[in-house]
N, C-alpha and C positions, 0 to 999 in steps of 0.2 A: 617367775618369782625372783630369779637371780637378777633380772634387769631392774626390778623395782628397788632392790637393795642397793644396786650399783648407783642408781639415780639419787637415792637418799644419801649415800656416802659422798657423792660429788657435791650436792647442795651443802652438806655439812662442812666439807673441806673448803669450799669457796667462802663460806662465812668466816671460818677460822683464819684463813690466810688472806685477809684483806690487805690490799697494797696501799700504803700511805705515801702518796706522791709528795706531799709537803716535806716529810722526813727525808725522802730520797733527794729532793731538790737542794735541801740544806747541805747535804754531803757531797754534791757534785762540784767539781772544780774544773775550770777551763784555764789551762796554764797554771799560773800562780794565783788566779782569782777564783773566788767562790761564785757559783752561778747566781746567787742572790745579789751579789755586788754588781755583776755584769748586767743583770736585769734592771737593777736600780739605776745604773748609769744610762742604760738604753732608754728607760722611762724618762729620765731628765732630758735626754736628747730629743725625744719625741715631743715633750712639752715645749722645749725651746723652738723646735721647728713649727709647731702649731701656733705659738705666739708670733713668730716671724710671719707666717702665712696670714694671720689675722691682721697684722700691721700692713702687709701688702694690700690686702682686700680693703682695709680702711682707707689706704691711700688712693686706690682706684675709685672707691666710692666718693671721696672728696673731689677727685678730678672730674668724675661724671656729674656731680652736683654743680660744680663750677661751670662746666660746659653747658649744662642745662640752663643755668642762669644767664650765661652769655647769649645763648640762642634765643631765650625769651626776650632779653633786652633788644637784640637785633630785630626780632619780629615786631616788637612794639615800635621801634624806630621806623621800620618799613611801613607799618600801619599808619603812623603819624605822617610820614611822607606821602602816602596814598591819600590821606585826608586833605593834606595841603594841595596836592595836585588837583583833587576834585574841586576844592575852593577856587583855585586859579582857573580851571576850566569853566566853572559857573560864572566867574567874573568876566572871562573873555566872551562867553556866549551872551552875557548881559550887555557888554559893550557893543558886540556885533549887532544885536537887535535894535539898539538905539539908533 
């Protein structure tokens, strides 16, 4: 029976002494700065890094699109040259037959 009372007291004590992390963070200081100020500055830095990374990715995407367009144009030119070679071959074979 003593253990049942001890468990009940522990549950009641844990409910009464709830730890408020938000209040604790507001009071923490790092050097001359409050933790909240440090975290806010860090958040701004992370947003700036994310924006820079997005710009880099956009740049690589633009380069890749342009390279695709250039390759497509090159393949179209090669196809046209192939068609012209085929026409010349037919013309030569027609001249040889006559």
